[in-house]
PDB file of the backbone (N, CA, C, O) and the ligand in Angstrom, with CONECT records:
HET     ZN  A 101       1
ATOM      1  N   UNK A   1       0.826  -1.212  -0.027  1.00  0.00           N
ATOM      2  CA  UNK A   1       0.002  -0.006   0.013  1.00  0.00           C
ATOM      3  C   UNK A   1       0.876   1.258  -0.007  1.00  0.00           C
ATOM      4  O   UNK A   1       1.828   1.351   0.768  1.00  0.00           O
ATOM      5  N   UNK A   2       0.576   2.210  -0.858  1.00  0.00           N
ATOM      6  CA  UNK A   2       1.350   3.483  -0.827  1.00  0.00           C
ATOM      7  C   UNK A   2       1.105   4.234   0.427  1.00  0.00           C
ATOM      8  O   UNK A   2       0.027   4.117   1.008  1.00  0.00           O
ATOM      9  N   UNK A   3       2.049   5.000   0.873  1.00  0.00           N
ATOM     10  CA  UNK A   3       1.889   5.832   2.051  1.00  0.00           C
ATOM     11  C   UNK A   3       1.055   7.056   1.627  1.00  0.00           C
ATOM     12  O   UNK A   3       1.421   7.770   0.694  1.00  0.00           O
ATOM     13  N   UNK A   4      -0.069   7.286   2.325  1.00  0.00           N
ATOM     14  CA  UNK A   4      -0.962   8.352   2.006  1.00  0.00           C
ATOM     15  C   UNK A   4      -0.857   9.469   3.030  1.00  0.00           C
ATOM     16  O   UNK A   4      -0.680   9.215   4.221  1.00  0.00           O
ATOM     17  N   UNK A   5      -0.961  10.656   2.580  1.00  0.00           N
ATOM     18  CA  UNK A   5      -0.788  11.823   3.449  1.00  0.00           C
ATOM     19  C   UNK A   5      -2.098  12.571   3.479  1.00  0.00           C
ATOM     20  O   UNK A   5      -2.637  12.890   2.419  1.00  0.00           O
ATOM     21  N   UNK A   6      -2.635  12.865   4.651  1.00  0.00           N
ATOM     22  CA  UNK A   6      -3.839  13.678   4.704  1.00  0.00           C
ATOM     23  C   UNK A   6      -3.604  15.045   4.087  1.00  0.00           C
ATOM     24  O   UNK A   6      -2.512  15.605   4.187  1.00  0.00           O
ATOM     25  N   UNK A   7      -4.629  15.572   3.455  1.00  0.00           N
ATOM     26  CA  UNK A   7      -4.486  16.784   2.694  1.00  0.00           C
ATOM     27  C   UNK A   7      -5.127  18.030   3.393  1.00  0.00           C
ATOM     28  O   UNK A   7      -4.944  19.161   2.940  1.00  0.00           O
ATOM     29  N   UNK A   8      -5.866  17.797   4.485  1.00  0.00           N
ATOM     30  CA  UNK A   8      -6.487  18.868   5.217  1.00  0.00           C
ATOM     31  C   UNK A   8      -7.958  18.999   4.843  1.00  0.00           C
ATOM     32  O   UNK A   8      -8.709  19.682   5.539  1.00  0.00           O
ATOM     33  N   UNK A   9      -8.368  18.381   3.796  1.00  0.00           N
ATOM     34  CA  UNK A   9      -9.783  18.307   3.449  1.00  0.00           C
ATOM     35  C   UNK A   9     -10.269  16.866   3.410  1.00  0.00           C
ATOM     36  O   UNK A   9      -9.498  15.944   3.146  1.00  0.00           O
ATOM     37  N   UNK A  10     -11.543  16.689   3.672  1.00  0.00           N
ATOM     38  CA  UNK A  10     -12.130  15.369   3.734  1.00  0.00           C
ATOM     39  C   UNK A  10     -11.970  14.598   2.398  1.00  0.00           C
ATOM     40  O   UNK A  10     -12.271  15.129   1.329  1.00  0.00           O
ATOM     41  N   UNK A  11     -11.499  13.363   2.479  1.00  0.00           N
ATOM     42  CA  UNK A  11     -11.284  12.548   1.273  1.00  0.00           C
ATOM     43  C   UNK A  11     -12.545  11.998   0.694  1.00  0.00           C
ATOM     44  O   UNK A  11     -12.483  11.355  -0.354  1.00  0.00           O
ATOM     45  N   UNK A  12     -13.688  12.203   1.298  1.00  0.00           N
ATOM     46  CA  UNK A  12     -14.901  11.657   0.686  1.00  0.00           C
ATOM     47  C   UNK A  12     -15.324  12.567  -0.459  1.00  0.00           C
ATOM     48  O   UNK A  12     -16.175  12.194  -1.267  1.00  0.00           O
ATOM     49  N   UNK A  13     -14.716  13.797  -0.534  1.00  0.00           N
ATOM     50  CA  UNK A  13     -15.015  14.699  -1.580  1.00  0.00           C
ATOM     51  C   UNK A  13     -15.962  15.803  -1.235  1.00  0.00           C
ATOM     52  O   UNK A  13     -16.324  16.616  -2.086  1.00  0.00           O
ATOM     53  N   UNK A  14     -16.375  15.839   0.034  1.00  0.00           N
ATOM     54  CA  UNK A  14     -17.353  16.842   0.466  1.00  0.00           C
ATOM     55  C   UNK A  14     -16.721  18.231   0.644  1.00  0.00           C
ATOM     56  O   UNK A  14     -17.419  19.244   0.680  1.00  0.00           O
ATOM     57  N   UNK A  15     -15.396  18.253   0.753  1.00  0.00           N
ATOM     58  CA  UNK A  15     -14.719  19.557   0.866  1.00  0.00           C
ATOM     59  C   UNK A  15     -14.560  20.093   2.286  1.00  0.00           C
ATOM     60  O   UNK A  15     -14.006  21.174   2.484  1.00  0.00           O
ATOM     61  N   UNK A  16     -15.036  19.354   3.257  1.00  0.00           N
ATOM     62  CA  UNK A  16     -14.937  19.799   4.648  1.00  0.00           C
ATOM     63  C   UNK A  16     -13.443  19.792   5.088  1.00  0.00           C
ATOM     64  O   UNK A  16     -12.679  18.875   4.789  1.00  0.00           O
ATOM     65  N   UNK A  17     -13.094  20.849   5.795  1.00  0.00           N
ATOM     66  CA  UNK A  17     -11.721  20.887   6.311  1.00  0.00           C
ATOM     67  C   UNK A  17     -11.651  19.967   7.540  1.00  0.00           C
ATOM     68  O   UNK A  17     -12.553  19.961   8.377  1.00  0.00           O
ATOM     69  N   UNK A  18     -10.589  19.210   7.625  1.00  0.00           N
ATOM     70  CA  UNK A  18     -10.384  18.279   8.721  1.00  0.00           C
ATOM     71  C   UNK A  18      -9.047  18.606   9.415  1.00  0.00           C
ATOM     72  O   UNK A  18      -8.185  19.270   8.838  1.00  0.00           O
ATOM     73  N   UNK A  19      -8.898  18.147  10.613  1.00  0.00           N
ATOM     74  CA  UNK A  19      -7.698  18.382  11.393  1.00  0.00           C
ATOM     75  C   UNK A  19      -6.465  17.681  10.841  1.00  0.00           C
ATOM     76  O   UNK A  19      -6.553  16.727  10.067  1.00  0.00           O
ATOM     77  N   UNK A  20      -5.305  18.194  11.270  1.00  0.00           N
ATOM     78  CA  UNK A  20      -4.071  17.597  10.899  1.00  0.00           C
ATOM     79  C   UNK A  20      -4.036  16.107  11.264  1.00  0.00           C
ATOM     80  O   UNK A  20      -4.335  15.732  12.398  1.00  0.00           O
ATOM     81  N   UNK A  21      -3.671  15.272  10.297  1.00  0.00           N
ATOM     82  CA  UNK A  21      -3.554  13.850  10.562  1.00  0.00           C
ATOM     83  C   UNK A  21      -4.834  13.067  10.298  1.00  0.00           C
ATOM     84  O   UNK A  21      -4.874  11.848  10.464  1.00  0.00           O
ATOM     85  N   UNK A  22      -5.870  13.776   9.887  1.00  0.00           N
ATOM     86  CA  UNK A  22      -7.158  13.112   9.617  1.00  0.00           C
ATOM     87  C   UNK A  22      -7.414  13.144   8.115  1.00  0.00           C
ATOM     88  O   UNK A  22      -7.149  14.143   7.446  1.00  0.00           O
ATOM     89  N   UNK A  23      -7.941  12.014   7.590  1.00  0.00           N
ATOM     90  CA  UNK A  23      -8.304  11.939   6.190  1.00  0.00           C
ATOM     91  C   UNK A  23      -9.753  12.332   5.978  1.00  0.00           C
ATOM     92  O   UNK A  23     -10.136  12.825   4.917  1.00  0.00           O
ATOM     93  N   UNK A  24     -10.575  12.095   7.042  1.00  0.00           N
ATOM     94  CA  UNK A  24     -12.028  12.288   6.874  1.00  0.00           C
ATOM     95  C   UNK A  24     -12.641  13.122   8.013  1.00  0.00           C
ATOM     96  O   UNK A  24     -12.161  13.082   9.146  1.00  0.00           O
ATOM     97  N   UNK A  25     -13.678  13.856   7.707  1.00  0.00           N
ATOM     98  CA  UNK A  25     -14.551  14.396   8.770  1.00  0.00           C
ATOM     99  C   UNK A  25     -15.221  13.188   9.482  1.00  0.00           C
ATOM    100  O   UNK A  25     -15.254  12.078   8.952  1.00  0.00           O
ATOM    101  N   UNK A  26     -15.741  13.443  10.678  1.00  0.00           N
ATOM    102  CA  UNK A  26     -16.296  12.375  11.488  1.00  0.00           C
ATOM    103  C   UNK A  26     -17.355  11.626  10.734  1.00  0.00           C
ATOM    104  O   UNK A  26     -18.344  12.224  10.312  1.00  0.00           O
ATOM    105  N   UNK A  27     -17.183  10.312  10.546  1.00  0.00           N
ATOM    106  CA  UNK A  27     -18.205   9.458   9.910  1.00  0.00           C
ATOM    107  C   UNK A  27     -18.116   9.451   8.408  1.00  0.00           C
ATOM    108  O   UNK A  27     -18.801   8.650   7.771  1.00  0.00           O
ATOM    109  N   UNK A  28     -17.296  10.312   7.797  1.00  0.00           N
ATOM    110  CA  UNK A  28     -17.264  10.409   6.361  1.00  0.00           C
ATOM    111  C   UNK A  28     -16.504   9.236   5.740  1.00  0.00           C
ATOM    112  O   UNK A  28     -16.704   8.912   4.569  1.00  0.00           O
ATOM    113  N   UNK A  29     -15.619   8.594   6.538  1.00  0.00           N
ATOM    114  CA  UNK A  29     -14.929   7.404   5.995  1.00  0.00           C
ATOM    115  C   UNK A  29     -15.901   6.336   5.585  1.00  0.00           C
ATOM    116  O   UNK A  29     -15.706   5.659   4.575  1.00  0.00           O
ATOM    117  N   UNK A  30     -16.989   6.174   6.392  1.00  0.00           N
ATOM    118  CA  UNK A  30     -18.006   5.178   6.052  1.00  0.00           C
ATOM    119  C   UNK A  30     -18.824   5.592   4.849  1.00  0.00           C
ATOM    120  O   UNK A  30     -19.230   4.755   4.042  1.00  0.00           O
ATOM    121  N   UNK A  31     -19.064   6.880   4.732  1.00  0.00           N
ATOM    122  CA  UNK A  31     -19.779   7.385   3.545  1.00  0.00           C
ATOM    123  C   UNK A  31     -18.994   7.127   2.294  1.00  0.00           C
ATOM    124  O   UNK A  31     -19.542   6.695   1.280  1.00  0.00           O
ATOM    125  N   UNK A  32     -17.663   7.400   2.365  1.00  0.00           N
ATOM    126  CA  UNK A  32     -16.800   7.211   1.189  1.00  0.00           C
ATOM    127  C   UNK A  32     -16.707   5.715   0.870  1.00  0.00           C
ATOM    128  O   UNK A  32     -16.779   5.310  -0.290  1.00  0.00           O
ATOM    129  N   UNK A  33     -16.549   4.920   1.900  1.00  0.00           N
ATOM    130  CA  UNK A  33     -16.428   3.484   1.695  1.00  0.00           C
ATOM    131  C   UNK A  33     -17.695   2.910   0.998  1.00  0.00           C
ATOM    132  O   UNK A  33     -17.608   2.148   0.036  1.00  0.00           O
ATOM    133  N   UNK A  34     -18.831   3.301   1.514  1.00  0.00           N
ATOM    134  CA  UNK A  34     -20.082   2.781   0.910  1.00  0.00           C
ATOM    135  C   UNK A  34     -20.249   3.287  -0.533  1.00  0.00           C
ATOM    136  O   UNK A  34     -20.706   2.547  -1.404  1.00  0.00           O
ATOM    137  N   UNK A  35     -19.876   4.547  -0.778  1.00  0.00           N
ATOM    138  CA  UNK A  35     -20.020   5.080  -2.111  1.00  0.00           C
ATOM    139  C   UNK A  35     -19.099   4.363  -3.074  1.00  0.00           C
ATOM    140  O   UNK A  35     -19.462   4.105  -4.221  1.00  0.00           O
ATOM    141  N   UNK A  36     -17.907   4.043  -2.604  1.00  0.00           N
ATOM    142  CA  UNK A  36     -16.934   3.352  -3.491  1.00  0.00           C
ATOM    143  C   UNK A  36     -17.450   1.958  -3.846  1.00  0.00           C
ATOM    144  O   UNK A  36     -17.372   1.537  -5.000  1.00  0.00           O
ATOM    145  N   UNK A  37     -17.989   1.230  -2.823  1.00  0.00           N
ATOM    146  CA  UNK A  37     -18.480  -0.098  -3.041  1.00  0.00           C
ATOM    147  C   UNK A  37     -19.632  -0.103  -4.032  1.00  0.00           C
ATOM    148  O   UNK A  37     -19.700  -0.966  -4.907  1.00  0.00           O
ATOM    149  N   UNK A  38     -20.538   0.858  -3.897  1.00  0.00           N
ATOM    150  CA  UNK A  38     -21.686   0.909  -4.828  1.00  0.00           C
ATOM    151  C   UNK A  38     -21.166   1.240  -6.213  1.00  0.00           C
ATOM    152  O   UNK A  38     -21.635   0.670  -7.198  1.00  0.00           O
ATOM    153  N   UNK A  39     -20.208   2.147  -6.310  1.00  0.00           N
ATOM    154  CA  UNK A  39     -19.664   2.506  -7.617  1.00  0.00           C
ATOM    155  C   UNK A  39     -18.964   1.300  -8.284  1.00  0.00           C
ATOM    156  O   UNK A  39     -19.155   1.035  -9.470  1.00  0.00           O
ATOM    157  N   UNK A  40     -18.173   0.599  -7.511  1.00  0.00           N
ATOM    158  CA  UNK A  40     -17.367  -0.491  -8.097  1.00  0.00           C
ATOM    159  C   UNK A  40     -18.167  -1.769  -8.255  1.00  0.00           C
ATOM    160  O   UNK A  40     -17.946  -2.515  -9.209  1.00  0.00           O
ATOM    161  N   UNK A  41     -19.078  -2.037  -7.358  1.00  0.00           N
ATOM    162  CA  UNK A  41     -19.730  -3.344  -7.366  1.00  0.00           C
ATOM    163  C   UNK A  41     -21.259  -3.305  -7.424  1.00  0.00           C
ATOM    164  O   UNK A  41     -21.925  -4.339  -7.485  1.00  0.00           O
ATOM    165  N   UNK A  42     -21.804  -2.059  -7.401  1.00  0.00           N
ATOM    166  CA  UNK A  42     -23.232  -1.947  -7.420  1.00  0.00           C
ATOM    167  C   UNK A  42     -23.941  -2.580  -6.224  1.00  0.00           C
ATOM    168  O   UNK A  42     -25.067  -3.068  -6.319  1.00  0.00           O
ATOM    169  N   UNK A  43     -23.233  -2.550  -5.097  1.00  0.00           N
ATOM    170  CA  UNK A  43     -23.814  -3.095  -3.867  1.00  0.00           C
ATOM    171  C   UNK A  43     -23.917  -4.619  -3.865  1.00  0.00           C
ATOM    172  O   UNK A  43     -24.540  -5.206  -2.981  1.00  0.00           O
ATOM    173  N   UNK A  44     -23.310  -5.243  -4.849  1.00  0.00           N
ATOM    174  CA  UNK A  44     -23.469  -6.700  -4.966  1.00  0.00           C
ATOM    175  C   UNK A  44     -22.335  -7.370  -4.211  1.00  0.00           C
ATOM    176  O   UNK A  44     -21.260  -7.605  -4.762  1.00  0.00           O
ATOM    177  N   UNK A  45     -22.589  -7.680  -2.930  1.00  0.00           N
ATOM    178  CA  UNK A  45     -21.577  -8.183  -2.048  1.00  0.00           C
ATOM    179  C   UNK A  45     -20.891  -9.466  -2.533  1.00  0.00           C
ATOM    180  O   UNK A  45     -19.682  -9.612  -2.353  1.00  0.00           O
ATOM    181  N   UNK A  46     -21.633 -10.395  -3.141  1.00  0.00           N
ATOM    182  CA  UNK A  46     -20.946 -11.593  -3.637  1.00  0.00           C
ATOM    183  C   UNK A  46     -19.782 -11.283  -4.612  1.00  0.00           C
ATOM    184  O   UNK A  46     -18.712 -11.890  -4.550  1.00  0.00           O
ATOM    185  N   UNK A  47     -20.039 -10.324  -5.501  1.00  0.00           N
ATOM    186  CA  UNK A  47     -18.946  -9.914  -6.421  1.00  0.00           C
ATOM    187  C   UNK A  47     -17.765  -9.320  -5.695  1.00  0.00           C
ATOM    188  O   UNK A  47     -16.612  -9.565  -6.051  1.00  0.00           O
ATOM    189  N   UNK A  48     -18.049  -8.562  -4.704  1.00  0.00           N
ATOM    190  CA  UNK A  48     -16.996  -7.961  -3.871  1.00  0.00           C
ATOM    191  C   UNK A  48     -16.149  -9.040  -3.194  1.00  0.00           C
ATOM    192  O   UNK A  48     -14.920  -8.996  -3.252  1.00  0.00           O
ATOM    193  N   UNK A  49     -16.808 -10.008  -2.553  1.00  0.00           N
ATOM    194  CA  UNK A  49     -16.127 -11.098  -1.881  1.00  0.00           C
ATOM    195  C   UNK A  49     -15.285 -11.912  -2.885  1.00  0.00           C
ATOM    196  O   UNK A  49     -14.116 -12.209  -2.639  1.00  0.00           O
ATOM    197  N   UNK A  50     -15.897 -12.252  -3.992  1.00  0.00           N
ATOM    198  CA  UNK A  50     -15.192 -13.058  -4.963  1.00  0.00           C
ATOM    199  C   UNK A  50     -13.959 -12.377  -5.534  1.00  0.00           C
ATOM    200  O   UNK A  50     -12.915 -13.006  -5.710  1.00  0.00           O
ATOM    201  N   UNK A  51     -14.092 -11.042  -5.832  1.00  0.00           N
ATOM    202  CA  UNK A  51     -13.013 -10.310  -6.418  1.00  0.00           C
ATOM    203  C   UNK A  51     -11.772 -10.304  -5.496  1.00  0.00           C
ATOM    204  O   UNK A  51     -10.637 -10.243  -5.968  1.00  0.00           O
ATOM    205  N   UNK A  52     -12.015 -10.369  -4.179  1.00  0.00           N
ATOM    206  CA  UNK A  52     -10.912 -10.307  -3.252  1.00  0.00           C
ATOM    207  C   UNK A  52     -10.542 -11.684  -2.677  1.00  0.00           C
ATOM    208  O   UNK A  52      -9.824 -11.784  -1.682  1.00  0.00           O
ATOM    209  N   UNK A  53     -11.039 -12.719  -3.314  1.00  0.00           N
ATOM    210  CA  UNK A  53     -10.626 -14.061  -2.947  1.00  0.00           C
ATOM    211  C   UNK A  53     -11.370 -14.688  -1.782  1.00  0.00           C
ATOM    212  O   UNK A  53     -10.945 -15.707  -1.238  1.00  0.00           O
ATOM    213  N   UNK A  54     -12.482 -14.076  -1.403  1.00  0.00           N
ATOM    214  CA  UNK A  54     -13.265 -14.630  -0.344  1.00  0.00           C
ATOM    215  C   UNK A  54     -14.518 -15.262  -0.915  1.00  0.00           C
ATOM    216  O   UNK A  54     -14.769 -15.197  -2.119  1.00  0.00           O
ATOM    217  N   UNK A  55     -15.296 -15.869  -0.046  1.00  0.00           N
ATOM    218  CA  UNK A  55     -16.487 -16.529  -0.528  1.00  0.00           C
ATOM    219  C   UNK A  55     -16.582 -17.933   0.038  1.00  0.00           C
ATOM    220  O   UNK A  55     -15.878 -18.255   0.995  1.00  0.00           O
ATOM    221  N   UNK A  56     -17.446 -18.793  -0.538  1.00  0.00           N
ATOM    222  CA  UNK A  56     -17.630 -20.121  -0.021  1.00  0.00           C
ATOM    223  C   UNK A  56     -16.331 -20.881   0.144  1.00  0.00           C
ATOM    224  O   UNK A  56     -15.566 -21.031  -0.808  1.00  0.00           O
ATOM    225  N   UNK A  57     -16.081 -21.364   1.360  1.00  0.00           N
ATOM    226  CA  UNK A  57     -14.859 -22.160   1.592  1.00  0.00           C
ATOM    227  C   UNK A  57     -13.696 -21.324   1.954  1.00  0.00           C
ATOM    228  O   UNK A  57     -12.677 -21.881   2.360  1.00  0.00           O
ATOM    229  N   UNK A  58     -13.756 -19.972   1.840  1.00  0.00           N
ATOM    230  CA  UNK A  58     -12.615 -19.152   2.094  1.00  0.00           C
ATOM    231  C   UNK A  58     -12.819 -18.193   3.270  1.00  0.00           C
ATOM    232  O   UNK A  58     -11.923 -17.432   3.635  1.00  0.00           O
ATOM    233  N   UNK A  59     -14.018 -18.249   3.853  1.00  0.00           N
ATOM    234  CA  UNK A  59     -14.334 -17.372   4.936  1.00  0.00           C
ATOM    235  C   UNK A  59     -14.460 -15.906   4.483  1.00  0.00           C
ATOM    236  O   UNK A  59     -14.417 -15.608   3.290  1.00  0.00           O
ATOM    237  N   UNK A  60     -14.611 -15.025   5.437  1.00  0.00           N
ATOM    238  CA  UNK A  60     -14.692 -13.632   5.092  1.00  0.00           C
ATOM    239  C   UNK A  60     -13.599 -12.921   5.897  1.00  0.00           C
ATOM    240  O   UNK A  60     -13.054 -13.490   6.843  1.00  0.00           O
ATOM    241  N   UNK A  61     -13.287 -11.706   5.530  1.00  0.00           N
ATOM    242  CA  UNK A  61     -12.163 -11.019   6.255  1.00  0.00           C
ATOM    243  C   UNK A  61     -12.357 -10.975   7.739  1.00  0.00           C
ATOM    244  O   UNK A  61     -11.403 -11.181   8.489  1.00  0.00           O
ATOM    245  N   UNK A  62     -13.587 -10.707   8.200  1.00  0.00           N
ATOM    246  CA  UNK A  62     -13.779 -10.571   9.643  1.00  0.00           C
ATOM    247  C   UNK A  62     -13.847 -11.914  10.358  1.00  0.00           C
ATOM    248  O   UNK A  62     -13.670 -11.985  11.574  1.00  0.00           O
ATOM    249  N   UNK A  63     -14.101 -12.972   9.607  1.00  0.00           N
ATOM    250  CA  UNK A  63     -14.251 -14.294  10.224  1.00  0.00           C
ATOM    251  C   UNK A  63     -12.984 -15.117  10.118  1.00  0.00           C
ATOM    252  O   UNK A  63     -12.838 -16.125  10.809  1.00  0.00           O
ATOM    253  N   UNK A  64     -12.076 -14.702   9.267  1.00  0.00           N
ATOM    254  CA  UNK A  64     -10.857 -15.503   9.023  1.00  0.00           C
ATOM    255  C   UNK A  64     -10.020 -15.613  10.310  1.00  0.00           C
ATOM    256  O   UNK A  64      -9.759 -14.615  10.982  1.00  0.00           O
ATOM    257  N   UNK A  65      -9.625 -16.794  10.623  1.00  0.00           N
ATOM    258  CA  UNK A  65      -8.797 -17.001  11.820  1.00  0.00           C
ATOM    259  C   UNK A  65      -7.355 -16.698  11.510  1.00  0.00           C
ATOM    260  O   UNK A  65      -6.909 -16.834  10.371  1.00  0.00           O
ATOM    261  N   UNK A  66      -6.624 -16.285  12.532  1.00  0.00           N
ATOM    262  CA  UNK A  66      -5.164 -15.964  12.312  1.00  0.00           C
ATOM    263  C   UNK A  66      -4.407 -17.215  11.785  1.00  0.00           C
ATOM    264  O   UNK A  66      -3.202 -17.152  11.545  1.00  0.00           O
TER     265      UNK A  66
HETATM  266 ZN    ZN A 101     -16.536  14.307   3.781  1.00  0.00          ZN2+
END
């Protein structure tokens, strides 16, 4: 993963100024995440899981054991 540097404005695209060291205004990380998923996958979770190597027999990110 590339090293990302906060720019001082919210990365969701809303333009809100955020504090030093923050990428998002409060709660906007979830807004951005949901918007990206809808854009990339149309909210179709099976495609999302499959694309990243999860699905039947492979568990899910949150359920995968160490
Ligand atoms: Zn925002």
